[in-house]
C-alpha positions as CSV (number, residue, x, y, z in Angstrom):
1,M,11.7,-22.0,3.4
2,H,11.1,-21.4,-0.4
3,M,12.1,-17.8,-1.5
4,L,10.8,-16.1,-4.3
5,D,13.3,-15.4,-7.2
6,F,13.1,-11.4,-7.9
7,K,15.9,-11.0,-10.6
8,N,14.7,-10.2,-14.2
9,K,11.3,-10.2,-13.1
10,T,8.9,-6.8,-13.2
11,V,7.1,-5.3,-10.2
12,L,4.3,-2.7,-10.9
13,I,4.1,-0.2,-7.9
14,T,1.3,1.9,-7.4
15,G,2.3,5.1,-5.7
16,G,5.6,4.3,-6.2
17,G,6.9,8.3,-6.0
18,S,7.1,8.6,-2.5
19,G,6.9,6.9,1.2
20,I,6.8,3.0,1.1
21,G,6.2,2.6,-2.1
22,E,9.6,4.4,-3.2
23,A,11.4,2.8,-0.6
24,L,10.2,-0.6,-1.8
25,A,10.7,0.3,-5.1
26,Y,14.5,0.5,-4.4
27,Q,14.0,-2.9,-2.3
28,Y,12.8,-4.9,-5.5
29,A,15.7,-3.0,-7.8
30,N,18.0,-4.2,-5.3
31,K,17.2,-7.6,-6.0
32,G,17.5,-7.1,-9.6
33,T,13.5,-6.5,-10.2
34,N,12.7,-4.1,-13.1
35,V,10.2,-1.4,-11.9
36,I,7.2,0.1,-13.1
37,L,6.3,3.1,-11.2
38,T,2.8,4.7,-11.1
39,G,1.4,7.9,-9.3
40,R,-0.4,11.3,-9.9
41,R,3.3,13.3,-9.7
42,L,5.7,12.6,-12.9
43,E,8.4,14.6,-11.4
44,T,8.7,12.4,-8.1
45,L,8.3,9.2,-10.3
46,E,11.1,10.2,-12.7
47,K,13.3,10.8,-9.5
48,V,12.9,7.2,-8.4
49,Q,12.8,5.9,-11.7
50,K,16.4,7.3,-12.2
51,R,17.8,6.0,-8.7
52,C,16.6,2.3,-9.8
53,I,18.0,2.7,-13.2
54,E,21.5,3.8,-11.3
55,M,21.1,0.4,-9.1
56,G,21.2,-1.5,-12.7
57,V,17.8,-2.2,-13.7
58,K,15.3,-1.3,-16.3
59,S,12.6,1.2,-14.8
60,W,9.5,2.9,-16.4
61,C,7.3,5.4,-15.0
62,K,3.5,6.3,-15.9
63,T,1.2,8.8,-14.2
64,V,-2.0,7.3,-12.9
65,D,-4.9,8.5,-10.7
66,V,-6.2,5.4,-9.2
67,E,-9.2,7.4,-8.2
68,K,-10.4,7.3,-12.0
69,P,-11.1,3.8,-13.8
70,E,-10.4,5.8,-17.1
71,S,-6.8,6.4,-15.8
72,I,-6.1,2.7,-14.6
73,D,-7.6,1.8,-18.4
74,E,-4.8,3.9,-19.7
75,L,-2.3,1.9,-17.9
76,V,-3.4,-1.2,-18.8
77,S,-3.5,-0.3,-22.3
78,W,-0.1,1.0,-22.1
79,I,1.1,-2.3,-20.3
80,H,-0.1,-4.3,-23.2
81,S,1.1,-1.8,-25.8
82,E,4.5,-1.9,-24.5
83,G,4.7,-5.7,-24.0
84,H,5.5,-5.6,-20.2
85,L,4.8,-9.1,-18.4
86,I,4.4,-8.0,-14.7
87,D,5.4,-10.7,-11.9
88,F,5.0,-8.7,-8.5
89,L,2.1,-6.0,-8.0
90,L,2.4,-3.7,-5.0
91,L,-0.3,-1.6,-4.0
92,N,0.8,1.1,-2.4
93,A,-1.3,3.9,-3.5
94,G,-3.5,5.7,-0.9
95,I,-4.6,8.2,1.5
96,S,-5.6,8.9,4.9
97,Q,-8.1,11.2,7.1
98,R,-8.2,13.0,10.5
99,A,-11.5,13.9,11.2
100,L,-14.2,12.6,13.8
101,T,-16.5,10.3,12.0
102,L,-20.0,12.2,11.8
103,D,-17.9,15.2,11.1
104,T,-16.7,13.7,8.0
105,D,-18.6,14.4,4.6
106,I,-19.5,11.0,2.8
107,S,-17.6,12.3,-0.1
108,V,-14.9,11.8,2.1
109,D,-15.9,8.1,2.7
110,R,-16.2,7.8,-0.9
111,R,-13.0,8.9,-1.9
112,L,-11.0,6.9,0.3
113,M,-12.7,3.8,-0.6
114,E,-12.0,4.9,-4.4
115,V,-8.2,5.5,-3.9
116,N,-7.5,2.8,-1.1
117,Y,-10.0,0.2,-2.3
118,F,-11.4,0.3,-6.0
119,G,-8.4,1.7,-7.6
120,G,-6.3,-1.3,-6.6
121,I,-9.1,-4.0,-7.4
122,Y,-10.0,-2.7,-10.9
123,L,-6.4,-2.7,-11.4
124,V,-6.2,-6.6,-10.6
125,K,-9.2,-7.3,-12.3
126,S,-8.3,-5.5,-15.6
127,L,-4.9,-7.7,-15.6
128,K,-6.7,-10.8,-14.4
129,E,-5.6,-13.1,-17.6
130,M,-1.9,-12.0,-17.0
131,F,-2.1,-12.6,-13.1
132,I,-3.7,-16.0,-13.2
133,E,-1.4,-17.3,-15.9
134,R,1.8,-15.9,-14.6
135,G,0.7,-16.3,-10.9
136,V,1.5,-12.5,-10.1
137,H,2.4,-12.0,-6.4
138,I,0.4,-9.2,-4.9
139,A,1.8,-7.3,-1.9
140,V,-0.7,-4.6,-0.7
141,V,-0.2,-1.9,1.7
142,S,-2.6,-1.9,4.5
143,S,-2.2,-0.5,8.5
144,V,-2.7,-1.5,11.6
145,S,-6.2,0.3,11.0
146,G,-7.0,-2.4,8.8
147,V,-6.8,-4.5,11.9
148,F,-8.9,-2.5,14.3
149,G,-10.7,0.5,14.5
150,F,-9.1,3.7,15.7
151,P,-10.1,7.5,16.2
152,V,-10.6,10.3,13.7
153,R,-9.7,7.4,10.7
154,S,-13.1,5.8,10.2
155,A,-13.2,5.7,6.5
156,Y,-9.3,5.1,6.1
157,C,-10.3,1.9,8.5
158,A,-13.0,0.8,6.5
159,S,-11.0,1.1,3.2
160,K,-8.3,-1.2,4.9
161,H,-10.5,-3.6,6.2
162,A,-11.6,-4.2,3.0
163,I,-8.3,-4.4,1.6
164,H,-7.9,-7.3,4.1
165,G,-11.1,-9.1,2.9
166,F,-10.5,-8.9,-0.8
167,Y,-6.8,-10.2,-1.0
168,E,-7.4,-12.8,1.9
169,T,-10.2,-14.2,-0.5
170,I,-8.3,-13.9,-4.0
171,A,-5.2,-16.3,-2.3
172,L,-8.0,-18.8,-1.3
173,E,-9.4,-18.8,-4.6
174,Y,-6.4,-18.7,-6.9
175,P,-3.6,-20.8,-5.2
176,Q,-1.3,-19.7,-8.3
177,I,-1.7,-16.0,-6.8
178,K,0.2,-15.5,-3.8
179,T,-0.7,-12.3,-1.6
180,T,1.3,-10.5,1.4
181,I,-0.5,-7.8,3.3
182,I,2.1,-5.7,4.6
183,I,0.4,-3.8,8.2
184,P,2.6,-0.8,8.8
185,G,1.9,0.8,12.3
186,R,3.3,4.7,12.2
187,I,6.0,4.9,9.5
188,H,7.9,8.0,9.2
189,T,6.0,9.1,6.0
190,D,3.8,12.3,4.8
191,V,0.5,10.5,5.2
192,S,-0.6,12.5,7.9
193,K,0.1,15.5,6.1
194,N,-1.8,14.5,3.3
195,A,-4.5,12.9,5.3
196,L,-8.0,14.3,4.6
197,D,-10.1,16.4,7.2
198,G,-13.8,16.4,7.1
199,S,-14.3,18.3,4.2
200,G,-12.2,16.6,2.4
201,K,-9.3,18.9,2.4
202,A,-5.5,17.9,3.1
203,T,-4.7,18.8,6.6
204,G,-1.0,19.9,5.9
205,I,-0.1,18.5,9.5
206,M,2.6,15.9,10.7
207,D,1.2,13.9,13.3
208,P,3.5,13.9,16.5
209,G,3.3,10.1,16.3
210,Q,4.0,10.1,12.2
211,A,7.0,12.4,12.9
212,N,8.4,10.0,15.3
213,G,7.5,7.0,13.6
214,Y,9.4,3.9,12.3
215,D,12.0,4.5,9.5
216,V,10.4,3.9,6.3
217,N,13.6,2.1,4.7
218,K,13.6,-0.4,7.6
219,C,10.1,-0.7,6.9
220,A,10.8,-1.5,3.4
221,K,13.4,-4.2,3.9
222,V,10.9,-5.8,6.5
223,A,8.4,-5.9,4.1
224,I,10.4,-7.3,0.9
225,K,11.7,-10.1,3.2
226,A,8.4,-11.1,4.0
227,I,7.3,-10.8,0.6
228,A,10.2,-13.0,-0.5
229,R,8.8,-15.5,2.2
230,C,5.5,-15.4,0.8
231,R,4.2,-14.5,4.2
232,H,0.6,-14.1,4.1
233,E,1.0,-11.0,6.2
234,K,3.5,-9.0,8.1
235,V,3.0,-6.5,10.9
236,I,5.8,-3.5,10.5
237,G,6.9,-0.8,13.2
238,G,7.6,0.4,16.9
239,F,6.1,-0.1,20.1
240,D,2.5,0.9,18.4
241,T,2.1,-2.1,16.5
242,I,1.7,-4.3,20.1
243,M,-2.1,-2.8,19.7
244,V,-2.5,-5.7,17.0
245,P,-2.1,-8.8,19.2
246,F,-4.1,-6.8,22.0
247,Y,-7.0,-6.6,19.7
248,R,-6.5,-10.2,18.6
249,Y,-6.0,-12.0,21.7
250,A,-7.1,-9.2,24.6
251,T,-10.0,-7.1,22.7
252,W,-10.8,-5.6,26.4
253,L,-7.3,-4.4,26.7
254,F,-7.1,-3.0,23.2
255,R,-10.4,-1.2,23.6
256,L,-8.9,0.7,26.9
257,I,-6.1,1.8,25.5
258,A,-7.6,2.7,22.1
259,R,-9.8,5.0,24.1
260,N,-7.2,7.0,26.0
261,V,-4.3,6.8,23.6
262,S,-3.4,9.9,21.3
263,A,-5.2,9.7,17.9
264,R,-2.1,11.9,16.6
């Protein structure tokens, strides 16, 4: 099986200051990949940058808000001005939701689409010449909620479903561009604490399922192997990920479970 060469290459990571993005930054650095970290909080990016440098690679950080096209424009201009050549892209920046569908203000739906979907595709399109020329490998963090719908996550599910449609298509249209869609189940990160309620405010609540979720570093190790092997998609997590084959091969059983399993 062909394995990708990571050494002396460069990866650009969105949402690289915490969670799966941070854990994967260390996995890339461990394989000799130079790391460009982006996110909204400079202090968290600098913490990850320091550790990557200590692992023996070059690392840079740049504050970016993927919800704002002008912020992505600034990132793209910086990439060109610094002469960075991207070999890998990890799209990890994202935000979740915890509210019933009809109790969620439309502004929340729009915000999740901007952050989880539009920001990533705008970045890809803004660097399209480089991506086509260099055959950049795109890894995008989706969710099991990108495979099926799930209670109190309608906007989140919609944004993650959109990810699958876009990155599956771009890989079919451009053979030189490979994509790996990472499909985590419940991973132990702060994603539920940062999730938005129906009015758009962060809940500040750690879901029990998230608190007992799959270890984020184990998730990153599995993900980097999938990327190295050019896997089109990889489901990662604990027992909860059994919902994916149920949905794909026994939809009736999935719907029975989904109606009764705790949404938290």
